[in-house]
DRENPA-3360 file (N, C-alpha, C; in nm, 2 decimals, always signed):
BEGIN
1 = MTDTEQQI = +7.16/+11.12/+8.89/+7.29/+11.04/+8.88/+7.25/+10.91/+9.00 ~ +7.25/+10.82/+8.97/+7.23/+10.67/+9.05/+7.33/+10.68/+9.13 ~ +7.32/+10.56/+9.25/+7.43/+10.54/+9.35/+7.53/+10.49/+9.26 ~ +7.47/+10.38/+9.18/+7.61/+10.33/+9.11/+7.72/+10.40/+9.01 ~ +7.65/+10.49/+8.95/+7.70/+10.59/+8.85/+7.80/+10.68/+8.94 ~ +7.74/+10.73/+9.07/+7.84/+10.81/+9.15/+7.94/+10.73/+9.20 ~ +7.93/+10.60/+9.25/+8.05/+10.50/+9.26/+8.15/+10.51/+9.15 ~ +8.11/+10.44/+9.03/+8.19/+10.44/+8.92/+8.28/+10.59/+8.90;
9 = NQWFANHM = +8.20/+10.72/+8.89/+8.27/+10.83/+8.86/+8.38/+10.87/+8.99 ~ +8.33/+10.80/+9.12/+8.47/+10.79/+9.22/+8.57/+10.73/+9.18 ~ +8.55/+10.61/+9.15/+8.68/+10.53/+9.06/+8.75/+10.59/+8.98 ~ +8.69/+10.64/+8.89/+8.75/+10.73/+8.79/+8.82/+10.86/+8.86 ~ +8.74/+10.94/+8.94/+8.81/+11.07/+9.01/+8.93/+11.04/+9.09 ~ +8.92/+10.87/+9.17/+9.03/+10.83/+9.25/+9.16/+10.80/+9.15 ~ +9.11/+10.75/+9.05/+9.25/+10.70/+8.95/+9.31/+10.86/+8.91 ~ +9.24/+10.93/+8.85/+9.29/+11.05/+8.79/+9.38/+11.12/+8.92;
17 = EHTAHSAS = +9.32/+11.10/+9.06/+9.42/+11.18/+9.14/+9.52/+11.07/+9.18 ~ +9.56/+10.97/+9.18/+9.67/+10.89/+9.16/+9.74/+10.90/+9.06 ~ +9.70/+10.92/+8.96/+9.78/+10.93/+8.85/+9.84/+11.08/+8.85 ~ +9.78/+11.15/+8.87/+9.85/+11.30/+8.89/+9.94/+11.31/+8.99 ~ +9.93/+11.22/+9.09/+10.00/+11.22/+9.20/+10.16/+11.16/+9.19 ~ +10.13/+11.04/+9.11/+10.26/+10.96/+9.04/+10.32/+11.04/+8.96 ~ +10.27/+11.08/+8.88/+10.37/+11.13/+8.74/+10.46/+11.24/+8.82 ~ +10.39/+11.37/+8.91/+10.51/+11.43/+8.99/+10.58/+11.34/+9.06;
25 = LTAPAIER = +10.56/+11.25/+9.14/+10.66/+11.16/+9.20/+10.74/+11.08/+9.14 ~ +10.71/+11.05/+9.00/+10.81/+10.93/+8.94/+10.86/+10.99/+8.82 ~ +10.88/+11.10/+8.77/+10.90/+11.14/+8.64/+11.05/+11.10/+8.63 ~ +11.16/+11.16/+8.73/+11.29/+11.14/+8.75/+11.33/+11.00/+8.74 ~ +11.25/+10.91/+8.81/+11.30/+10.78/+8.82/+11.29/+10.71/+8.70 ~ +11.16/+10.72/+8.61/+11.13/+10.68/+8.48/+11.24/+10.72/+8.38 ~ +11.26/+10.84/+8.39/+11.38/+10.89/+8.29/+11.50/+10.78/+8.33 ~ +11.52/+10.78/+8.43/+11.67/+10.71/+8.47/+11.66/+10.60/+8.46;
33 = ASDALVNT = +11.54/+10.51/+8.48/+11.53/+10.38/+8.44/+11.52/+10.36/+8.31 ~ +11.47/+10.41/+8.20/+11.49/+10.42/+8.07/+11.61/+10.42/+8.01 ~ +11.67/+10.51/+8.08/+11.85/+10.52/+8.02/+11.91/+10.39/+8.04 ~ +11.87/+10.33/+8.16/+11.93/+10.20/+8.19/+11.87/+10.09/+8.11 ~ +11.77/+10.08/+8.07/+11.72/+10.00/+7.95/+11.78/+10.00/+7.83 ~ +11.78/+10.13/+7.80/+11.84/+10.17/+7.65/+11.97/+10.14/+7.66 ~ +12.07/+10.11/+7.78/+12.20/+10.12/+7.77/+12.23/+9.97/+7.77 ~ +12.15/+9.87/+7.84/+12.12/+9.73/+7.82/+12.10/+9.67/+7.69;
41 = LLNDGKII = +12.01/+9.76/+7.63/+11.99/+9.71/+7.48/+12.12/+9.77/+7.39 ~ +12.17/+9.89/+7.40/+12.28/+9.91/+7.33/+12.42/+9.86/+7.34 ~ +12.43/+9.79/+7.48/+12.53/+9.68/+7.48/+12.53/+9.55/+7.48 ~ +12.40/+9.52/+7.38/+12.42/+9.36/+7.33/+12.33/+9.32/+7.47 ~ +12.24/+9.34/+7.51/+12.21/+9.28/+7.64/+12.05/+9.24/+7.62 ~ +11.98/+9.17/+7.67/+11.87/+9.16/+7.71/+11.80/+9.19/+7.84 ~ +11.66/+9.21/+7.82/+11.58/+9.24/+7.94/+11.49/+9.12/+8.00 ~ +11.51/+9.08/+8.12/+11.44/+8.97/+8.20/+11.34/+9.04/+8.26;
49 = TCANGNAN = +11.24/+9.01/+8.26/+11.15/+9.03/+8.36/+11.06/+8.94/+8.42 ~ +11.04/+8.97/+8.55/+10.93/+8.90/+8.65/+10.86/+8.96/+8.71 ~ +10.74/+8.89/+8.77/+10.64/+8.97/+8.84/+10.54/+8.82/+8.92 ~ +10.48/+8.85/+9.00/+10.40/+8.75/+9.05/+10.25/+8.81/+9.04 ~ +10.13/+8.71/+9.00/+10.02/+8.74/+9.02/+9.99/+8.80/+8.88 ~ +9.88/+8.91/+8.93/+9.82/+8.99/+8.82/+9.95/+9.09/+8.74 ~ +10.04/+9.11/+8.84/+10.18/+9.19/+8.78/+10.21/+9.15/+8.66 ~ +10.19/+8.99/+8.65/+10.27/+8.92/+8.55/+10.21/+8.95/+8.41;
57 = VLTQYFCT = +10.09/+9.01/+8.40/+10.02/+9.07/+8.26/+10.09/+9.19/+8.24 ~ +10.15/+9.25/+8.33/+10.22/+9.40/+8.27/+10.36/+9.37/+8.23 ~ +10.43/+9.24/+8.29/+10.59/+9.19/+8.25/+10.54/+9.12/+8.09 ~ +10.41/+9.06/+8.08/+10.42/+8.99/+7.92/+10.38/+9.14/+7.83 ~ +10.33/+9.21/+7.90/+10.27/+9.36/+7.78/+10.38/+9.39/+7.75 ~ +10.49/+9.45/+7.85/+10.62/+9.49/+7.80/+10.71/+9.40/+7.71 ~ +10.71/+9.31/+7.74/+10.78/+9.21/+7.63/+10.73/+9.20/+7.52 ~ +10.58/+9.20/+7.51/+10.53/+9.22/+7.37/+10.57/+9.32/+7.31;
65 = AMLNRFEH = +10.56/+9.44/+7.38/+10.57/+9.56/+7.30/+10.75/+9.57/+7.27 ~ +10.82/+9.48/+7.34/+10.94/+9.49/+7.31/+11.00/+9.40/+7.15 ~ +10.93/+9.28/+7.19/+10.93/+9.20/+7.08/+10.89/+9.23/+6.94 ~ +10.77/+9.29/+6.95/+10.69/+9.31/+6.84/+10.71/+9.48/+6.80 ~ +10.62/+9.54/+6.90/+10.62/+9.68/+6.84/+10.58/+9.76/+6.94 ~ +10.59/+9.88/+6.95/+10.51/+9.97/+7.07/+10.41/+10.02/+6.99 ~ +10.44/+10.18/+6.93/+10.36/+10.22/+6.85/+10.40/+10.23/+6.71 ~ +10.55/+10.21/+6.69/+10.57/+10.24/+6.53/+10.66/+10.10/+6.52;
73 = DRPALPAI = +10.64/+10.07/+6.39/+10.73/+9.96/+6.33/+10.91/+9.96/+6.38 ~ +10.96/+9.88/+6.41/+11.10/+9.89/+6.41/+11.16/+9.73/+6.47 ~ +11.29/+9.73/+6.46/+11.35/+9.61/+6.47/+11.30/+9.55/+6.64 ~ +11.31/+9.44/+6.63/+11.26/+9.37/+6.78/+11.37/+9.39/+6.86 ~ +11.33/+9.38/+7.01/+11.43/+9.42/+7.11/+11.41/+9.32/+7.19 ~ +11.53/+9.23/+7.25/+11.52/+9.14/+7.33/+11.46/+9.15/+7.46 ~ +11.37/+9.06/+7.48/+11.28/+9.07/+7.62/+11.25/+8.93/+7.63 ~ +11.24/+8.90/+7.78/+11.21/+8.77/+7.81/+11.12/+8.75/+7.94;
81 = NLGADATT = +11.01/+8.72/+7.96/+10.91/+8.74/+8.07/+10.94/+8.57/+8.13 ~ +10.98/+8.57/+8.24/+11.00/+8.46/+8.32/+10.88/+8.37/+8.36 ~ +10.79/+8.44/+8.37/+10.64/+8.40/+8.41/+10.56/+8.37/+8.30 ~ +10.60/+8.38/+8.20/+10.52/+8.34/+8.08/+10.53/+8.18/+8.04 ~ +10.64/+8.12/+8.10/+10.67/+7.95/+8.05/+10.57/+7.90/+8.17 ~ +10.42/+7.85/+8.17/+10.39/+7.79/+8.27/+10.45/+7.65/+8.31 ~ +10.48/+7.58/+8.22/+10.55/+7.46/+8.24/+10.66/+7.48/+8.33 ~ +10.76/+7.54/+8.29/+10.90/+7.55/+8.37/+10.84/+7.60/+8.51;
89 = YSAICRDN = +10.76/+7.74/+8.52/+10.72/+7.79/+8.64/+10.67/+7.68/+8.74 ~ +10.57/+7.60/+8.69/+10.48/+7.49/+8.74/+10.59/+7.38/+8.82 ~ +10.69/+7.36/+8.72/+10.80/+7.23/+8.75/+10.85/+7.27/+8.85 ~ +10.90/+7.38/+8.87/+11.02/+7.42/+9.00/+10.91/+7.44/+9.11 ~ +10.77/+7.51/+9.09/+10.69/+7.47/+9.18/+10.66/+7.32/+9.25 ~ +10.65/+7.28/+9.17/+10.64/+7.11/+9.20/+10.73/+7.07/+9.29 ~ +10.85/+7.12/+9.25/+10.98/+7.06/+9.35/+11.00/+7.12/+9.47 ~ +10.87/+7.19/+9.53/+10.87/+7.29/+9.63/+10.99/+7.38/+9.65;
97 = RFNDTFSR = +11.01/+7.44/+9.54/+11.12/+7.53/+9.52/+11.02/+7.67/+9.46 ~ +10.92/+7.74/+9.55/+10.87/+7.85/+9.49/+10.94/+7.96/+9.49 ~ +11.05/+7.96/+9.60/+11.10/+8.11/+9.60/+11.21/+8.09/+9.51 ~ +11.23/+7.97/+9.44/+11.36/+7.96/+9.31/+11.27/+7.98/+9.20 ~ +11.15/+8.01/+9.21/+11.10/+8.02/+9.03/+11.13/+8.12/+8.96 ~ +11.20/+8.24/+8.99/+11.26/+8.31/+8.91/+11.41/+8.29/+8.90 ~ +11.44/+8.28/+9.03/+11.62/+8.31/+9.01/+11.70/+8.20/+8.96 ~ +11.61/+8.06/+8.94/+11.69/+7.95/+8.90/+11.68/+8.01/+8.73;
105 = QVRAIGKA = +11.58/+8.07/+8.71/+11.58/+8.07/+8.52/+11.68/+8.20/+8.53 ~ +11.70/+8.28/+8.62/+11.78/+8.41/+8.61/+11.94/+8.35/+8.61 ~ +11.97/+8.27/+8.71/+12.09/+8.20/+8.68/+12.12/+8.13/+8.56 ~ +12.01/+8.08/+8.50/+12.05/+8.00/+8.40/+12.08/+8.05/+8.26 ~ +11.99/+8.20/+8.26/+12.00/+8.26/+8.10/+12.04/+8.41/+8.12 ~ +12.05/+8.44/+8.25/+12.11/+8.58/+8.25/+12.27/+8.59/+8.25 ~ +12.30/+8.74/+8.21/+12.48/+8.73/+8.19/+12.48/+8.87/+8.21 ~ +12.60/+8.91/+8.24/+12.64/+9.07/+8.27/+12.63/+9.15/+8.13;
113 = NDLLLVIV = +12.55/+9.27/+8.14/+12.50/+9.32/+8.06/+12.33/+9.32/+8.02 ~ +12.30/+9.19/+8.10/+12.18/+9.18/+8.11/+12.09/+9.29/+8.21 ~ +11.95/+9.29/+8.20/+11.92/+9.36/+8.30/+11.78/+9.30/+8.36 ~ +11.73/+9.29/+8.48/+11.63/+9.22/+8.53/+11.53/+9.34/+8.57 ~ +11.42/+9.33/+8.52/+11.27/+9.42/+8.55/+11.19/+9.36/+8.61 ~ +11.18/+9.41/+8.72/+11.07/+9.33/+8.86/+10.97/+9.43/+8.87 ~ +10.84/+9.38/+8.86/+10.74/+9.46/+8.90/+10.66/+9.38/+8.99 ~ +10.66/+9.49/+9.12/+10.60/+9.45/+9.22/+10.44/+9.51/+9.26;
121 = DDGHKANL = +10.33/+9.42/+9.29/+10.24/+9.53/+9.28/+10.15/+9.51/+9.43 ~ +10.22/+9.41/+9.48/+10.18/+9.42/+9.65/+10.28/+9.36/+9.73 ~ +10.38/+9.46/+9.75/+10.48/+9.45/+9.84/+10.57/+9.37/+9.83 ~ +10.67/+9.30/+9.93/+10.76/+9.21/+9.94/+10.73/+9.07/+9.86 ~ +10.82/+9.00/+9.83/+10.76/+8.87/+9.79/+10.92/+8.77/+9.78 ~ +10.92/+8.69/+9.83/+11.06/+8.60/+9.86/+11.09/+8.56/+9.71 ~ +11.03/+8.52/+9.64/+11.06/+8.50/+9.50/+11.12/+8.61/+9.44 ~ +11.07/+8.70/+9.43/+11.13/+8.84/+9.36/+11.26/+8.89/+9.42;
129 = IQAIQAAH = +11.27/+8.86/+9.58/+11.42/+8.89/+9.63/+11.51/+8.81/+9.58 ~ +11.49/+8.65/+9.57/+11.59/+8.61/+9.54/+11.63/+8.63/+9.37 ~ +11.51/+8.64/+9.30/+11.55/+8.69/+9.16/+11.65/+8.78/+9.14 ~ +11.64/+8.90/+9.21/+11.73/+9.00/+9.26/+11.87/+8.97/+9.27 ~ +11.88/+8.89/+9.38/+11.98/+8.85/+9.42/+12.07/+8.74/+9.30 ~ +11.98/+8.66/+9.25/+12.04/+8.61/+9.14/+12.09/+8.70/+9.02 ~ +12.00/+8.83/+9.00/+12.07/+8.88/+8.89/+12.20/+8.94/+8.91 ~ +12.21/+9.00/+9.04/+12.35/+9.06/+9.13/+12.43/+8.97/+9.10;
137 = DREMHVVV = +12.40/+8.82/+9.16/+12.52/+8.75/+9.12/+12.57/+8.73/+8.99 ~ +12.49/+8.75/+8.90/+12.52/+8.75/+8.75/+12.57/+8.88/+8.69 ~ +12.61/+8.94/+8.77/+12.65/+9.12/+8.76/+12.54/+9.18/+8.66 ~ +12.43/+9.16/+8.67/+12.32/+9.23/+8.58/+12.26/+9.36/+8.69 ~ +12.22/+9.45/+8.61/+12.15/+9.53/+8.67/+12.01/+9.54/+8.68 ~ +11.95/+9.60/+8.80/+11.76/+9.59/+8.82/+11.74/+9.68/+8.81 ~ +11.61/+9.70/+8.76/+11.48/+9.81/+8.79/+11.39/+9.76/+8.82 ~ +11.32/+9.81/+8.93/+11.20/+9.80/+9.02/+11.10/+9.90/+8.98;
145 = LSAKEKTD = +10.97/+9.81/+8.94/+10.83/+9.91/+8.95/+10.77/+9.86/+9.05 ~ +10.75/+9.94/+9.15/+10.67/+9.91/+9.30/+10.56/+9.98/+9.32 ~ +10.43/+9.94/+9.36/+10.34/+9.99/+9.40/+10.36/+10.04/+9.55 ~ +10.46/+10.04/+9.58/+10.48/+10.08/+9.75/+10.63/+10.10/+9.77 ~ +10.63/+10.20/+9.87/+10.77/+10.27/+9.85/+10.83/+10.20/+9.97 ~ +11.00/+10.19/+9.98/+11.04/+10.13/+10.09/+11.01/+10.02/+10.14 ~ +11.02/+9.88/+10.06/+10.98/+9.75/+10.09/+11.13/+9.70/+10.09 ~ +11.09/+9.55/+10.14/+11.23/+9.46/+10.12/+11.32/+9.49/+10.02;
153 = ITSLLHPE = +11.25/+9.50/+9.93/+11.35/+9.51/+9.80/+11.42/+9.62/+9.79 ~ +11.36/+9.69/+9.84/+11.42/+9.86/+9.80/+11.60/+9.80/+9.86 ~ +11.58/+9.79/+9.99/+11.72/+9.75/+10.07/+11.82/+9.65/+9.99 ~ +11.76/+9.59/+9.87/+11.86/+9.52/+9.80/+11.91/+9.57/+9.70 ~ +11.86/+9.69/+9.66/+11.91/+9.76/+9.51/+12.05/+9.81/+9.52 ~ +12.13/+9.78/+9.42/+12.28/+9.84/+9.44/+12.25/+9.97/+9.37 ~ +12.36/+10.08/+9.41/+12.35/+10.20/+9.36/+12.34/+10.23/+9.21 ~ +12.36/+10.14/+9.12/+12.33/+10.11/+9.00/+12.19/+10.07/+8.95;
161 = DHEIALDN = +12.15/+10.01/+9.04/+11.98/+9.98/+9.02/+11.91/+10.12/+8.98 ~ +11.80/+10.06/+8.99/+11.67/+10.20/+9.00/+11.53/+10.15/+9.01 ~ +11.48/+10.20/+9.10/+11.33/+10.18/+9.16/+11.26/+10.29/+9.12 ~ +11.13/+10.27/+9.07/+11.02/+10.34/+9.04/+10.94/+10.30/+9.14 ~ +10.88/+10.39/+9.22/+10.82/+10.35/+9.34/+10.70/+10.46/+9.36 ~ +10.57/+10.36/+9.33/+10.42/+10.47/+9.36/+10.44/+10.47/+9.52 ~ +10.31/+10.57/+9.57/+10.30/+10.60/+9.70/+10.19/+10.49/+9.78 ~ +10.26/+10.41/+9.80/+10.19/+10.27/+9.87/+10.04/+10.24/+9.83;
169 = LSPTAATP = +10.03/+10.21/+9.71/+9.88/+10.19/+9.64/+9.85/+10.05/+9.68 ~ +9.73/+10.04/+9.67/+9.68/+9.90/+9.66/+9.70/+9.84/+9.52 ~ +9.72/+9.72/+9.51/+9.72/+9.65/+9.36/+9.64/+9.70/+9.28 ~ +9.52/+9.71/+9.28/+9.42/+9.77/+9.21/+9.44/+9.89/+9.18 ~ +9.48/+9.98/+9.26/+9.51/+10.14/+9.21/+9.61/+10.14/+9.14 ~ +9.72/+10.06/+9.19/+9.84/+10.09/+9.12/+9.85/+10.01/+8.98 ~ +9.79/+9.92/+8.93/+9.79/+9.85/+8.85/+9.78/+9.92/+8.69 ~ +9.66/+10.02/+8.70/+9.67/+10.12/+8.58/+9.75/+10.21/+8.58;
177 = ILLVIINA = +9.84/+10.24/+8.66/+9.92/+10.35/+8.69/+10.08/+10.31/+8.64 ~ +10.11/+10.17/+8.67/+10.22/+10.10/+8.65/+10.20/+10.04/+8.49 ~ +10.09/+10.06/+8.45/+10.08/+10.03/+8.31/+10.11/+10.17/+8.21 ~ +10.08/+10.28/+8.28/+10.11/+10.43/+8.22/+10.27/+10.41/+8.23 ~ +10.33/+10.38/+8.33/+10.48/+10.40/+8.35/+10.53/+10.28/+8.22 ~ +10.50/+10.19/+8.23/+10.54/+10.08/+8.14/+10.54/+10.16/+8.00 ~ +10.44/+10.21/+7.95/+10.39/+10.29/+7.82/+10.50/+10.39/+7.80 ~ +10.53/+10.47/+7.91/+10.65/+10.58/+7.93/+10.77/+10.52/+7.86;
185 = LCGLIDEK = +10.80/+10.40/+7.96/+10.93/+10.31/+7.94/+10.97/+10.30/+7.80 ~ +10.85/+10.22/+7.75/+10.83/+10.18/+7.57/+10.85/+10.27/+7.51 ~ +10.80/+10.40/+7.55/+10.80/+10.52/+7.41/+10.94/+10.57/+7.45 ~ +11.01/+10.59/+7.55/+11.15/+10.65/+7.61/+11.26/+10.56/+7.51 ~ +11.19/+10.43/+7.52/+11.30/+10.33/+7.47/+11.34/+10.34/+7.33 ~ +11.20/+10.35/+7.24/+11.19/+10.37/+7.12/+11.26/+10.49/+7.07 ~ +11.24/+10.61/+7.16/+11.25/+10.75/+7.10/+11.43/+10.75/+7.10 ~ +11.46/+10.70/+7.23/+11.60/+10.70/+7.22/+11.70/+10.59/+7.16;
193 = LFGG = +11.63/+10.50/+7.10/+11.69/+10.40/+7.01/+11.69/+10.44/+6.86 ~ +11.56/+10.47/+6.82/+11.49/+10.50/+6.68/+11.47/+10.63/+6.65 ~ +11.49/+10.74/+6.75/+11.41/+10.88/+6.76/+11.27/+10.89/+6.75 ~ +11.21/+10.76/+6.79/+11.07/+10.80/+6.83/+10.98/+10.77/+6.70;
% end
């Protein structure tokens, strides 16, 4: 086996170790978060998502699974990724309001019975914190998927909010596991709403 092959095998081994540990750590939180997402949809609410950087790919993946389909055909479910509209995002940033990139949009389109889904792959971020505060101002619930435990965001959450936190993983180690969690949430939503 070459050194490169050993390195590749080590990446896979590390991923499997992180995944197994995360499964035992997060299963109850995933179940509770899926219930919150389902309750939002049953109460005529929508799911609004946001994330920074590479994690925005995960929010778009989630919204696509909601708006189109996950594994089986079913009615479309309302989900919006605030980071998908590059024009609005850049206009807010252009006006030197980077910290308002998501909160401004939440205040405009969020309402009671909606839910804000935030994905954080690299610790605390001011614009995500402001989005959570805006969601609470609009009487929305919040679900946070985080690569790290006990961030600044954790302290903002209300008792009815939910957090699925990994064990302080780097963004590159966390991303594939966050994707597995999103798949689990999508599968549970479909099962609870449509019987799988």
